[in-house]
N, C-alpha and C positions, 0 to 999 in steps of 0.2 A: 552222668559223669561230663556228658558233651556240653551241657549247659553250664557248668563249671568254670568253663575259661581254663582247658588244657591245650597241649603242644595240637596243633593242627598243620599238616604237610596238604597240600591240593597237586592232584595232578590231572593228565590227560595224554592228548597223543596227536600227533599231526599225520597228515595223509597218509605218510610213509610209515605210521606206527611209531614215530620215533618219540619216546616220552618227555613231556616237560613237564615241570614239578617246582613249587616254590612253598615257603612257609609262608602260612597267613599272619599276616598284622591283625587279625582279628575274626570273631566268628558269632552268631547268635543264631538259636534253635528256637524256633516258635512254640509256643505253649503247648501246641497239640503234637507237635514233633514234624508236621506235614511239610514245613519248610525250614530249610538250614540256609542260611547265608555266611558266605566266608567272605574277607576283606584281602585285598593283596595290593602291594604298591606297583601301579602300573609301569612304574618306569623299570624294578625289577622283574617283572612279570610278563613283559609285553607277549611273549610267544604262548605263553599258557593261556594268555586271556584268549591271543587269537585262535587257538586249538579249540576252545571251548565256545566261542561265538562262532565257529566254523560247523564244530560237530554236535555241540549239546552235552557232548560226554564230560563227565568229572567222576573222579575218585577223590577222597577227603578221608584221611587218617586222622582220627581224633585220639592221642596218647596221652596219658595220667604220666607224669614224669617221674614220679616217686615210686610207682609200682610197674609201670610199663604195660600198665591194662591200656588196649587197645581196640578201638571199634574203626572200621574202613565202611563209610558208604559210597553209594554210586548212583549216579542217576545218566540218562542220555537225553535227558529235556532240559538242562542247564540254560541259564542267561545270564547274559553279562550287562550289567550297569553302571554307572558313575556314583560312586559315593557322593553323598549331601551331607549337608551341616546336621540334620538330623540322626544320621550314625554316628557322630562324633561322641555322643554319650556311651553308645554300646562299647566303640572301641575302649573308650577310659574304663570302663567296666570290666572287659576282658583283660586290659593290661594290670588292672590291679589284682586281678584272678591270677593270673600268669605270675606275677610277683609272689602272690601266696604260695602257688604251687613250687617254683624255683627254689624259695627259699626252704623248702622241706628237704631240697637235695643240695642245700649249702651255696647256692648263688643269691646273691645281694639284688635288692632291687633297679639298681642301675642298671645289672646285666639284662635285666628284662626291659626295661626301659630301650637301652640302645638295639637289642635284637628286634623288637618291636616298632622302633622308631617310624614316624612316615609324617606325612603332609596329607591334609583332607584331600585338598586338591590333587594330589596323586593317588587315590585310593579307588579303585574298584571293587565293585560287589558281583561276586555270583551266587547267584540263587537257585535252589534249586527244589524239589520234593523226592526224598530218596527212594529209590526203587530197589535196591538189594543191599543190605548189611551183613557185615562179615566180623566175628571175633577175629581181632589179630594180634592178640596178648601171646606171647610166646609161651607156650606149651603144647599139650596135645589137643586141645581145641581151636589152634590158629588153623584159619581159614575155614573155618566152618561157618555158615550160612546161619543168620539170625531171624526168629521169626517176626513179624509184625512190621517190618519194613515195605 
């Protein structure tokens, strides 16, 4: 599910534990599942990026719009980097996947394009190895830790 291009919300916290969060404009999961990269608009996510760069902590929720099936992954060793031209094709694949997902719940391709609009020169990436994973799908298993992370 996480590789398919579903809704991605990224969060961290400041020194005072106040939350920072933002919708990602893209994501990639390595073939072996050992590296996750989420992409954020730097202009819209300045505080979140600062919090991750300072603490290394990140929590990311992947949620399938049509079913609300959701997974949260956490790490305390995340790093921030600038997106490069090499990331552009992955961001385009993510957009196309999200257009398909949102079409399943009645939203057109233009909606997804507007929601995920970005300029590659304004995109930062957060890369991490997941340390913990949780089922966050609404229901009796919500909050239960998943194995294998």
